[in-house]
N, C-alpha and C positions, 0 to 999 in steps of 0.2 A: 933360945930364939923365942920362944912363946912371951916370955917377960918383956923382952926389947920390943916386939910387935904390939903388945898391949900398951906399954908405956909412950911409945912412939905415936900410937894410934889415939891415945888420949891428948897429946900435946897438939897433935894434927887438928884434931876436933875444936880444941880451944883456938888455934890459929884461924881455922875456918870461920869461927864465930867471930873473931875480931875483925876478919876480911868482911863478913856480912854486915857487921854494925858500921864499919866505915863505908861501905857501899851504900847503906841505908841514910847515914848521917851527914854525908858531903854532897855537895850539888854535882861534882864530877865523878863521884865514885871512888871505889878503891884505886890506888895507883897500878899501873900495868904491871911493873915489877913485883909488886906484892901478889898481885893475882897469879902471876907466872910462878912465883915461889910455892905458893898453896898448891896450885895444880902439879908441879913437878914433885912435891913433897908427897902428893896423894899417890902419884904413880910410883914413887919409889916404895910407898908402904904396899901397893899391890905386889911388887916383886918380892918384898919382904914377906908378905902374906902367903905367897906360893910356895916359898922355900920353907916357911913354917908349916904350911899344909902338907909338902912332902916328907918333911923330917918328923912331924909329929902324928901322921897318919891318923887323923879324927875319924870318929865313927860316920857311917854313911848319913845318918840323920842329921849331922852339922853340915847343912847345905844352904841354910837361910842367910848366914852371915857373910859369907863371900858374894852371893847374890845382891844382897842389899849394898855392899861396899862397891862393887863394880859398877850398879846403876847409878850410884852416888857419883862416882867419878866420870861416868860418861855424860851425866847432866851437868857436872862442873866444866866438863871440857866443851860442851855444846852450847849452853845457856849463859855463861859467864863472861864470854867474849866481849871486848870492847866494841864490836861491830854491832852488837844487840842494844836495844833500848835500855835506858837504866832500870825501867819497870821488869823487864825480862831477866837482867842481870840479878836483881834484887831476889825474885821468884827462884831463880836458879841456885842462889848461894842458900836461900831458906830451905829448899828442897834438899839441896845436898847436905846441910847441916843435920836436919831431920832424918834422912836416911843414914847418915854415918852414926848418929846416937842410937837410932833403933838397931843397926847391924852391931854396934860396940854392946848394947844390952842383950842382944841375942848371943853374943859371944860369951858374955859374963853370966847369963841366965841359967 
C-alpha cells in the first residue's frame, strides 16, 4: 500500500503542476472538469493515505507529512474555485503544489 500511495502521489503532483501551468498560461484558466478531477484525485489520495497510515503504523515523529498534505488539499478546495479571481486561483494552485512537494519530500526524507 505504501508503494501505491507514493507512486499515486507523484503522479498527482505532476497533474497538479499541469493544472497550475494551464491556469497560468490561459486567459480563462484551467477547465472546470480538470480542476474537479485534480481535486477529486487529491481527496482519494487522502483516503489512501489514511489507510496506509493505519496499516503501516508509522512512528509518532511522522506527523508533518499528513499535516502538509491535508493543508495543501484544503487550500486547493478553497482557493482554486472558479468563483475566485484568476490571481487567487493561480496562487492557490502554486501554494498547493509547493505544499505537496514539501510533504512528499518529508515522506521520502
